[in-house]
C-alpha positions in Angstrom: -44.1 29.4 -43.2 -45.2 31.3 -46.3 -43.0 31.1 -49.3 -42.7 34.5 -51.1 -41.3 34.8 -54.8 -39.3 37.5 -55.6 -40.4 39.8 -58.4 -38.5 39.5 -61.7 -35.6 42.0 -62.0 -35.9 44.2 -65.0 -32.9 45.5 -66.2 -32.6 49.4 -67.0 -32.2 50.1 -70.7 -29.4 52.3 -71.8 -30.5 56.1 -72.1 -31.8 56.5 -75.7 -32.4 52.8 -76.5 -35.6 51.7 -77.6 -37.6 48.8 -76.2 -37.5 45.6 -78.4 -41.4 45.8 -78.7 -41.2 49.4 -79.9 -38.7 48.4 -82.4 -40.8 45.6 -83.7 -44.0 48.0 -83.9 -42.0 50.6 -85.7 -40.7 48.0 -88.1 -44.1 46.8 -88.8 -45.3 50.2 -89.4 -42.5 51.0 -91.7 -43.3 47.6 -93.8 -46.9 48.6 -93.8 -46.1 52.1 -95.1 -43.8 50.6 -97.9 -46.2 48.0 -99.0 -48.9 50.7 -99.3 -46.6 52.7 -101.4 -45.5 49.8 -103.6 -49.2 49.0 -104.0 -50.1 52.3 -105.2 -46.9 52.2 -107.5 -47.9 48.8 -109.0 -51.4 50.1 -109.8 -50.0 53.1 -111.6 -47.5 51.1 -113.5 -50.3 48.4 -114.5 -52.5 51.3 -115.8 -49.5 53.0 -117.6 -48.5 49.5 -119.1 -52.1 48.7 -120.2 -53.0 52.1 -121.7 -49.5 53.1 -123.0 -47.0 50.5 -123.5 -49.2 47.7 -124.8 -51.0 50.0 -127.5 -47.4 51.2 -128.6 -46.1 47.6 -128.8 -49.5 46.3 -130.5 -49.1 49.3 -132.9 -45.5 48.4 -133.9 -46.7 44.6 -134.5 -49.8 45.9 -136.5 -47.7 48.1 -138.8 -46.0 44.9 -140.2 -49.3 42.9 -140.6 -52.2 42.9 -143.1 -55.0 43.1 -140.5 -58.6 44.1 -140.5 -59.6 42.5 -137.3 -61.9 40.3 -139.1 -59.8 37.9 -141.2 -56.6 36.3 -139.7 -53.6 38.6 -139.5 -51.1 38.2 -142.4 -47.4 39.3 -141.8 -46.6 41.7 -144.8 -43.1 43.2 -143.8 -42.7 46.7 -145.0 -45.7 46.5 -147.5 -47.7 48.8 -145.4 -44.9 51.4 -145.3 -44.7 51.3 -149.1 -48.5 51.6 -149.5 -48.8 54.7 -147.4 -45.7 56.4 -148.8 -47.1 55.9 -152.4 -50.4 57.7 -151.3 -50.6 61.1 -152.9 -52.0 62.3 -149.4 -49.0 61.2 -147.5 -46.7 64.2 -148.6 -49.5 66.6 -148.0 -50.2 65.1 -144.5 -46.6 65.6 -143.4 -46.4 69.2 -144.9 -49.6 70.3 -143.2 -48.6 68.6 -139.8 -45.4 70.5 -140.0 -46.9 73.7 -141.1 -49.6 73.5 -138.4 -46.9 72.8 -135.7 -45.0 75.9 -136.9 -47.9 78.2 -137.0 -49.1 76.8 -133.5 -45.4 77.4 -132.1 -45.7 81.1 -133.3 -49.3 81.7 -132.3 -50.0 79.1 -129.6 -46.6 79.1 -127.8 -46.1 82.9 -127.6 -49.7 84.2 -126.9 -50.1 82.2 -123.4 -46.6 83.5 -122.4 -47.6 87.3 -123.1 -50.9 86.8 -121.6 -49.3 85.3 -118.3 -46.8 88.3 -118.2 -49.8 90.7 -118.5 -51.9 88.9 -115.7 -48.7 88.7 -113.5 -48.5 92.7 -113.8 -52.2 93.1 -113.0 -53.2 93.9 -109.4 -56.8 93.9 -109.6 -59.5 91.1 -110.8 -56.7 88.8 -111.3 -58.7 85.7 -110.1 -61.7 86.6 -112.3 -59.3 87.0 -115.4 -57.6 83.6 -114.5 -61.2 82.0 -114.7 -61.9 83.6 -117.8 -58.6 82.6 -119.5 -59.0 79.1 -118.3 -62.7 78.7 -119.3 -62.1 77.4 -122.8 -60.2 74.4 -121.3 -63.2 73.3 -119.2 -65.3 72.9 -122.5 -65.3 69.4 -124.1 -63.1 69.7 -127.2 -65.7 68.7 -129.5 -68.0 71.6 -128.2 -65.2 74.1 -128.6 -64.5 73.0 -132.0 -68.4 73.1 -133.1 -68.5 76.5 -131.6 -65.9 77.7 -133.9 -67.5 76.0 -136.8 -70.3 78.6 -136.3 -67.8 81.4 -135.9 -66.4 80.4 -139.2 -69.7 80.0 -141.1 -69.4 82.0 -144.3 -72.9 83.2 -144.2 -74.0 84.3 -140.6 -70.8 83.3 -138.8 -69.4 85.7 -136.0 -66.1 86.4 -137.8 -67.7 87.4 -141.1 -70.0 89.6 -139.2 -67.1 91.4 -137.5 -65.5 91.9 -140.8 -68.7 93.2 -142.5 -68.9 95.7 -139.5 -65.6 97.1 -140.5 -66.5 97.2 -144.0 -64.3 94.3 -145.0 -65.3 91.4 -147.5 -66.2 88.0 -145.9 -63.6 85.2 -145.8 -64.1 81.5 -146.6 -62.5 80.6 -143.5 -62.7 76.6 -143.8 -63.3 76.5 -147.5 -60.3 78.1 -148.9 -56.8 76.4 -149.1 -55.1 79.8 -147.9 -57.1 80.2 -144.8 -58.2 76.6 -143.7 -54.9 75.8 -141.8 -54.5 78.9 -139.9 -58.1 78.6 -138.9 -57.5 75.3 -137.2 -54.5 76.8 -135.6 -56.8 79.6 -134.2 -59.1 77.0 -132.8 -56.3 75.0 -131.1 -54.8 77.9 -129.6 -58.0 79.2 -128.0 -58.9 75.6 -126.8 -55.4 75.2 -125.0 -54.6 78.7 -124.1 -55.7 78.5 -120.4 -53.5 75.5 -119.6 -50.4 77.2 -120.9 -51.2 80.6 -119.3 -51.6 79.2 -115.8 -48.3 77.2 -116.2 -46.5 80.2 -117.1 -48.2 82.4 -114.4 -47.2 79.9 -111.7 -43.6 80.0 -112.9 -43.6 83.8 -112.9 -44.8 83.9 -109.5 -42.2 81.7 -108.2 -39.5 84.4 -109.4 -38.1 86.3 -106.4 -39.5 89.9 -106.3 -36.1 91.3 -105.4 -35.0 90.7 -109.0 -37.7 92.9 -110.4 -37.1 95.5 -107.7 -33.3 95.6 -108.7 -34.3 95.9 -112.4 -36.6 98.8 -111.6 -33.9 100.5 -109.6 -31.8 100.2 -112.8 -34.3 102.0 -114.7 -35.5 98.8 -116.5 -39.1 99.0 -118.2 -41.4 96.3 -118.7 -39.8 94.7 -121.8 -36.2 94.9 -120.3 -37.5 93.3 -117.2 -39.2 90.4 -119.2 -36.0 89.9 -121.4 -33.4 90.1 -118.6 -35.4 88.7 -115.7 -38.4 86.8 -116.6 -37.3 84.8 -119.5 -34.0 83.5 -117.9 -35.8 82.7 -114.6 -38.3 80.6 -116.7 -36.0 79.1 -119.2 -36.7 75.5 -117.9 -40.4 75.6 -118.2 -40.1 77.4 -121.5 -38.1 74.5 -122.9 -40.5 71.9 -121.3 -43.5 73.7 -123.0 -41.7 73.9 -126.1 -41.4 70.1 -126.2 -44.9 69.5 -125.2 -46.3 71.9 -127.7 -44.5 70.2 -130.6 -45.8 66.7 -129.5 -49.2 67.8 -129.1 -49.5 69.7 -132.4 -47.8 67.0 -134.4 -50.7 64.7 -133.3 -53.4 67.2 -134.2 -56.6 65.3 -135.0 -59.9 66.7 -133.6 -59.7 70.1 -135.5 -59.4 68.8 -139.1 -61.9 65.9 -138.3 -64.6 68.0 -137.0 -64.2 71.2 -139.2 -62.7 70.4 -142.5 -62.5 66.7 -143.0 -59.0 67.2 -144.4 -60.0 69.5 -147.1 -60.2 71.6 -149.1 -57.9 69.8 -151.6 -56.2 67.9 -148.7 -55.1 71.3 -147.3 -55.7 70.4 -143.8 -55.1 66.7 -143.8 -52.7 65.8 -141.1 -50.8 62.5 -140.3 -53.1 61.5 -137.4 -56.2 62.3 -139.6 -54.7 60.1 -142.4 -54.0 57.6 -140.0 -57.7 57.5 -138.9 -58.7 57.4 -142.7 -56.6 54.3 -143.2 -57.7 52.5 -140.2 -61.5 53.4 -140.0 -62.5 54.7 -143.5 -60.5 52.1 -145.5 -60.2 49.2 -143.1 -56.5 49.1 -143.4 -55.3 48.9 -139.8 -51.9 47.9 -141.0 -51.5 51.0 -143.0 -52.8 53.1 -140.0 -50.2 51.4 -137.8 -47.3 52.1 -140.2 -48.3 55.8 -140.3 -48.5 55.9 -136.4 -45.1 54.3 -136.1 -43.5 56.7 -138.4 -44.9 59.5 -136.4 -43.8 58.2 -133.3 -40.3 57.6 -134.6 -40.2 61.4 -135.7 -41.5 62.5 -132.3 -38.9 60.1 -130.6 -36.3 61.8 -132.8 -37.2 65.2 -131.9 -37.3 64.5 -128.2 -33.9 63.0 -128.2 -32.4 66.1 -129.9 -34.3 68.3 -127.5 -32.9 66.5 -124.4 -29.4 66.4 -125.8 -29.6 70.3 -126.7 -31.1 71.0 -123.3 -28.5 69.0 -121.5 -25.7 70.7 -123.2 -26.9 73.9 -122.4 -27.2 73.0 -118.8 -23.7 71.8 -118.8 -22.5 75.0 -120.4 -24.0 77.1 -117.7 
Protein backbone atom coordinates (compact mmCIF):
# COMPACT_ATOMS: atom_id res chain seq x y z
CA UNK A 1 0.00 0.00 0.00
CA UNK A 2 1.55 3.27 -1.11
CA UNK A 3 1.77 6.08 1.31
CA UNK A 4 1.11 9.50 -0.20
CA UNK A 5 2.16 12.75 1.47
CA UNK A 6 -0.13 15.66 1.48
CA UNK A 7 1.15 18.82 -0.21
CA UNK A 8 1.90 21.71 2.15
CA UNK A 9 -0.99 23.99 2.74
CA UNK A 10 -0.27 27.57 1.64
CA UNK A 11 -2.19 30.18 3.43
CA UNK A 12 -3.58 32.92 1.30
CA UNK A 13 -2.22 36.40 2.03
CA UNK A 14 -4.64 39.19 2.83
CA UNK A 15 -5.48 41.42 -0.11
CA UNK A 16 -2.77 44.05 -0.67
CA UNK A 17 -0.23 42.39 1.64
CA UNK A 18 3.31 41.83 0.34
CA UNK A 19 5.10 38.52 0.56
CA UNK A 20 7.85 38.39 3.25
CA UNK A 21 10.49 37.75 0.60
CA UNK A 22 9.31 40.77 -1.35
CA UNK A 23 9.50 42.88 1.80
CA UNK A 24 13.06 41.75 2.46
CA UNK A 25 14.07 42.46 -1.13
CA UNK A 26 12.56 45.94 -1.04
CA UNK A 27 14.29 46.63 2.28
CA UNK A 28 17.64 45.52 0.87
CA UNK A 29 17.19 47.71 -2.20
CA UNK A 30 16.29 50.69 0.00
CA UNK A 31 19.38 50.10 2.15
CA UNK A 32 21.51 49.86 -0.99
CA UNK A 33 20.13 53.13 -2.33
CA UNK A 34 20.72 54.85 1.00
CA UNK A 35 24.27 53.55 1.24
CA UNK A 36 24.99 54.76 -2.29
CA UNK A 37 23.57 58.19 -1.51
CA UNK A 38 25.52 58.47 1.75
CA UNK A 39 28.66 57.31 -0.07
CA UNK A 40 28.38 60.14 -2.59
CA UNK A 41 27.58 62.57 0.24
CA UNK A 42 30.62 61.46 2.25
CA UNK A 43 32.83 61.90 -0.81
CA UNK A 44 31.55 65.43 -1.32
CA UNK A 45 32.01 66.26 2.36
CA UNK A 46 35.55 64.91 2.36
CA UNK A 47 36.47 66.98 -0.70
CA UNK A 48 34.81 70.06 0.77
CA UNK A 49 36.59 69.58 4.11
CA UNK A 50 39.96 69.02 2.48
CA UNK A 51 39.79 71.91 0.00
CA UNK A 52 37.68 74.43 1.98
CA UNK A 53 37.51 73.84 5.72
CA UNK A 54 41.11 72.74 6.22
CA UNK A 55 42.61 75.74 4.34
CA UNK A 56 40.44 78.13 6.38
CA UNK A 57 41.45 76.55 9.68
CA UNK A 58 45.09 76.46 8.56
CA UNK A 59 44.93 80.13 7.61
CA UNK A 60 43.53 81.09 11.01
CA UNK A 61 46.37 79.24 12.75
CA UNK A 62 48.95 80.66 10.33
CA UNK A 63 47.86 84.25 10.96
CA UNK A 64 49.06 83.94 14.57
CA UNK A 65 52.40 82.38 13.67
CA UNK A 66 55.74 83.47 12.28
CA UNK A 67 56.12 80.88 9.57
CA UNK A 68 58.10 80.70 6.35
CA UNK A 69 57.66 76.92 5.94
CA UNK A 70 61.43 76.47 6.26
CA UNK A 71 62.14 77.20 9.91
CA UNK A 72 59.95 75.87 12.72
CA UNK A 73 56.75 77.87 13.20
CA UNK A 74 56.74 80.35 16.10
CA UNK A 75 53.60 81.60 17.84
CA UNK A 76 53.59 85.44 17.77
CA UNK A 77 50.00 86.31 18.69
CA UNK A 78 48.75 89.51 17.07
CA UNK A 79 52.15 90.69 15.81
CA UNK A 80 51.28 89.77 12.22
CA UNK A 81 48.15 91.93 12.36
CA UNK A 82 50.12 94.87 13.70
CA UNK A 83 52.73 94.44 10.98
CA UNK A 84 50.27 94.48 8.09
CA UNK A 85 48.18 97.31 9.56
CA UNK A 86 51.30 99.50 9.85
CA UNK A 87 52.19 98.81 6.21
CA UNK A 88 51.55 101.94 4.08
CA UNK A 89 50.02 99.72 1.37
CA UNK A 90 47.42 98.33 3.80
CA UNK A 91 45.14 101.36 3.64
CA UNK A 92 45.52 101.64 -0.15
CA UNK A 93 44.69 97.96 -0.57
CA UNK A 94 41.41 98.22 1.33
CA UNK A 95 40.39 101.47 -0.39
CA UNK A 96 41.18 100.04 -3.81
CA UNK A 97 39.30 96.83 -3.04
CA UNK A 98 36.25 98.81 -1.88
CA UNK A 99 36.42 101.07 -4.93
CA UNK A 100 36.79 98.08 -7.26
CA UNK A 101 33.76 96.38 -5.68
CA UNK A 102 31.67 99.54 -5.96
CA UNK A 103 32.60 100.10 -9.61
CA UNK A 104 32.02 96.44 -10.38
CA UNK A 105 28.54 96.68 -8.87
CA UNK A 106 27.73 99.72 -11.00
CA UNK A 107 29.07 98.16 -14.21
CA UNK A 108 29.36 94.40 -13.75
CA UNK A 109 26.10 93.94 -11.83
CA UNK A 110 23.81 96.07 -13.99
CA UNK A 111 25.16 95.28 -17.48
CA UNK A 112 24.45 91.50 -17.40
CA UNK A 113 20.87 92.13 -16.23
CA UNK A 114 20.23 94.71 -18.95
CA UNK A 115 21.74 92.40 -21.55
CA UNK A 116 19.57 89.51 -20.32
CA UNK A 117 16.45 91.68 -20.64
CA UNK A 118 17.41 92.60 -24.21
CA UNK A 119 18.07 88.95 -25.14
CA UNK A 120 14.77 87.93 -23.57
CA UNK A 121 12.93 90.41 -25.80
CA UNK A 122 14.57 89.17 -29.01
CA UNK A 123 12.92 86.56 -31.18
CA UNK A 124 15.67 85.78 -33.73
CA UNK A 125 19.28 84.49 -33.43
CA UNK A 126 18.88 84.13 -29.66
CA UNK A 127 20.96 80.94 -29.44
CA UNK A 128 23.80 82.53 -31.44
CA UNK A 129 23.77 85.66 -29.26
CA UNK A 130 23.84 83.54 -26.10
CA UNK A 131 26.93 81.79 -27.41
CA UNK A 132 28.61 85.11 -28.21
CA UNK A 133 27.82 86.49 -24.75
CA UNK A 134 29.08 83.35 -23.00
CA UNK A 135 32.24 83.05 -25.12
CA UNK A 136 34.49 85.12 -22.78
CA UNK A 137 33.71 82.75 -19.91
CA UNK A 138 35.12 79.83 -21.90
CA UNK A 139 38.50 81.55 -22.23
CA UNK A 140 41.06 80.87 -19.48
CA UNK A 141 41.21 83.94 -17.21
CA UNK A 142 44.92 84.49 -17.90
CA UNK A 143 44.28 84.50 -21.66
CA UNK A 144 41.42 86.99 -21.32
CA UNK A 145 43.50 89.31 -19.12
CA UNK A 146 46.51 89.20 -21.44
CA UNK A 147 44.20 89.91 -24.38
CA UNK A 148 43.07 93.10 -22.67
CA UNK A 149 46.68 93.94 -21.91
CA UNK A 150 47.18 94.25 -25.65
CA UNK A 151 43.93 96.25 -25.96
CA UNK A 152 45.27 98.69 -23.36
CA UNK A 153 48.71 99.03 -24.95
CA UNK A 154 49.51 102.79 -25.10
CA UNK A 155 51.07 102.47 -28.55
CA UNK A 156 49.33 99.99 -30.82
CA UNK A 157 46.50 98.93 -28.52
CA UNK A 158 43.00 98.49 -29.93
CA UNK A 159 41.35 101.00 -27.58
CA UNK A 160 43.75 103.81 -28.42
CA UNK A 161 43.36 103.05 -32.12
CA UNK A 162 39.59 103.45 -31.71
CA UNK A 163 40.13 106.76 -29.90
CA UNK A 164 42.48 107.88 -32.67
CA UNK A 165 39.80 107.02 -35.24
CA UNK A 166 37.45 109.46 -33.49
CA UNK A 167 40.17 112.12 -33.29
CA UNK A 168 40.59 111.74 -29.53
CA UNK A 169 43.95 111.67 -27.71
CA UNK A 170 45.25 108.28 -26.51
CA UNK A 171 44.95 107.25 -22.87
CA UNK A 172 47.49 105.62 -20.59
CA UNK A 173 44.96 103.01 -19.53
CA UNK A 174 47.12 101.02 -17.11
CA UNK A 175 49.80 103.60 -16.44
CA UNK A 176 47.63 106.36 -14.99
CA UNK A 177 46.25 106.40 -11.47
CA UNK A 178 42.97 107.85 -12.75
CA UNK A 179 42.22 105.09 -15.29
CA UNK A 180 44.04 101.99 -14.03
CA UNK A 181 41.35 100.79 -11.61
CA UNK A 182 38.43 101.30 -13.96
CA UNK A 183 40.44 99.45 -16.61
CA UNK A 184 40.59 96.44 -14.31
CA UNK A 185 36.83 96.68 -13.71
CA UNK A 186 36.19 96.57 -17.47
CA UNK A 187 38.33 93.43 -17.80
CA UNK A 188 36.56 91.73 -14.91
CA UNK A 189 33.12 92.68 -16.26
CA UNK A 190 33.89 91.30 -19.72
CA UNK A 191 35.31 88.06 -18.31
CA UNK A 192 32.25 87.33 -16.14
CA UNK A 193 29.55 88.85 -18.32
CA UNK A 194 28.31 85.58 -19.78
CA UNK A 195 27.68 83.76 -16.51
CA UNK A 196 25.58 86.53 -14.99
CA UNK A 197 23.67 87.09 -18.24
CA UNK A 198 22.66 83.44 -18.62
CA UNK A 199 21.61 83.20 -14.95
CA UNK A 200 19.44 86.29 -15.32
CA UNK A 201 18.08 85.02 -18.63
CA UNK A 202 17.04 81.73 -17.05
CA UNK A 203 15.27 83.65 -14.27
CA UNK A 204 13.49 85.87 -16.81
CA UNK A 205 12.22 82.92 -18.82
CA UNK A 206 10.62 81.44 -15.70
CA UNK A 207 8.32 84.48 -15.34
CA UNK A 208 4.76 83.64 -16.45
CA UNK A 209 3.95 85.23 -19.78
CA UNK A 210 0.49 86.20 -18.53
CA UNK A 211 2.06 88.91 -16.38
CA UNK A 212 3.66 90.58 -19.39
CA UNK A 213 0.45 90.22 -21.41
CA UNK A 214 -1.53 91.91 -18.64
CA UNK A 215 1.03 94.71 -18.45
CA UNK A 216 0.88 95.21 -22.23
CA UNK A 217 -2.91 95.33 -22.13
CA UNK A 218 -2.60 98.07 -19.52
CA UNK A 219 -0.40 100.01 -21.92
CA UNK A 220 2.92 99.40 -20.16
CA UNK A 221 6.03 99.89 -22.29
CA UNK A 222 9.30 98.01 -21.99
CA UNK A 223 10.68 100.04 -19.10
CA UNK A 224 7.46 99.85 -17.10
CA UNK A 225 7.25 96.09 -17.68
CA UNK A 226 10.81 95.70 -16.45
CA UNK A 227 10.18 97.85 -13.39
CA UNK A 228 6.78 96.43 -12.37
CA UNK A 229 7.08 92.82 -13.56
CA UNK A 230 10.66 91.72 -14.25
CA UNK A 231 12.43 93.15 -11.21
CA UNK A 232 9.82 92.05 -8.62
CA UNK A 233 9.69 88.55 -10.12
CA UNK A 234 13.51 88.19 -10.09
CA UNK A 235 14.10 89.84 -6.73
CA UNK A 236 15.50 86.70 -5.11
CA UNK A 237 18.05 85.98 -7.84
CA UNK A 238 19.04 89.65 -7.90
CA UNK A 239 19.80 89.53 -4.17
CA UNK A 240 21.77 86.30 -4.50
CA UNK A 241 23.80 87.68 -7.40
CA UNK A 242 24.47 90.84 -5.40
CA UNK A 243 26.01 88.80 -2.60
CA UNK A 244 28.07 86.69 -5.00
CA UNK A 245 29.22 89.81 -6.84
CA UNK A 246 30.49 91.48 -3.69
CA UNK A 247 32.21 88.33 -2.42
CA UNK A 248 33.92 87.78 -5.79
CA UNK A 249 35.04 91.37 -6.34
CA UNK A 250 36.42 91.73 -2.83
CA UNK A 251 38.80 88.88 -3.68
CA UNK A 252 40.04 90.31 -7.00
CA UNK A 253 43.58 89.15 -7.70
CA UNK A 254 44.34 88.00 -11.23
CA UNK A 255 43.63 91.36 -12.90
CA UNK A 256 46.08 93.46 -10.84
CA UNK A 257 48.58 90.59 -10.78
CA UNK A 258 48.81 90.22 -14.57
CA UNK A 259 48.02 93.76 -15.75
CA UNK A 260 49.46 96.30 -13.34
CA UNK A 261 51.40 94.57 -10.56
CA UNK A 262 49.54 96.77 -8.08
CA UNK A 263 50.70 99.99 -9.73
CA UNK A 264 50.91 102.71 -10.65
CA UNK A 265 51.69 104.11 -7.19
CA UNK A 266 49.67 101.36 -5.47
CA UNK A 267 46.57 102.53 -7.36
CA UNK A 268 45.48 98.95 -8.11
CA UNK A 269 46.92 96.99 -5.20
CA UNK A 270 44.12 94.99 -3.58
CA UNK A 271 43.86 93.01 -0.37
CA UNK A 272 44.22 89.69 -2.19
CA UNK A 273 47.22 90.96 -4.16
CA UNK A 274 48.86 92.34 -1.00
CA UNK A 275 48.25 88.97 0.63
CA UNK A 276 50.10 87.33 -2.26
CA UNK A 277 52.98 89.78 -1.90
CA UNK A 278 53.38 89.05 1.81
CA UNK A 279 53.29 85.29 1.30
CA UNK A 280 55.31 84.77 -1.88
CA UNK A 281 57.36 87.95 -2.40
CA UNK A 282 58.24 88.74 1.22
CA UNK A 283 58.17 85.15 2.50
CA UNK A 284 55.92 86.27 5.37
CA UNK A 285 53.15 83.68 5.32
CA UNK A 286 51.94 84.82 8.73
CA UNK A 287 51.31 88.34 7.41
CA UNK A 288 49.54 86.92 4.38
CA UNK A 289 47.41 84.75 6.67
CA UNK A 290 46.53 87.78 8.80
CA UNK A 291 45.33 89.69 5.72
CA UNK A 292 43.35 86.68 4.58
CA UNK A 293 41.69 86.34 7.97
CA UNK A 294 40.72 90.02 8.01
CA UNK A 295 39.23 89.71 4.52
CA UNK A 296 37.33 86.60 5.57
CA UNK A 297 35.89 88.38 8.62
CA UNK A 298 34.79 91.36 6.50
CA UNK A 299 33.03 89.08 4.02
CA UNK A 300 31.45 87.12 6.86
CA UNK A 301 30.07 90.31 8.42
CA UNK A 302 28.72 91.46 5.07
CA UNK A 303 27.11 88.07 4.41
CA UNK A 304 25.50 88.09 7.86
CA UNK A 305 24.06 91.57 7.33
CA UNK A 306 22.84 90.56 3.88
CA UNK A 307 21.09 87.45 5.22
CA UNK A 308 19.49 89.41 8.04
CA UNK A 309 18.19 92.11 5.68
CA UNK A 310 16.90 89.58 3.14
CA UNK A 311 15.18 87.58 5.92
CA UNK A 312 13.51 90.73 7.26
CA UNK A 313 12.35 91.62 3.74
CA UNK A 314 10.87 88.16 3.27
CA UNK A 315 9.14 88.35 6.63
CA UNK A 316 7.63 91.73 5.85
CA UNK A 317 6.05 90.57 2.62
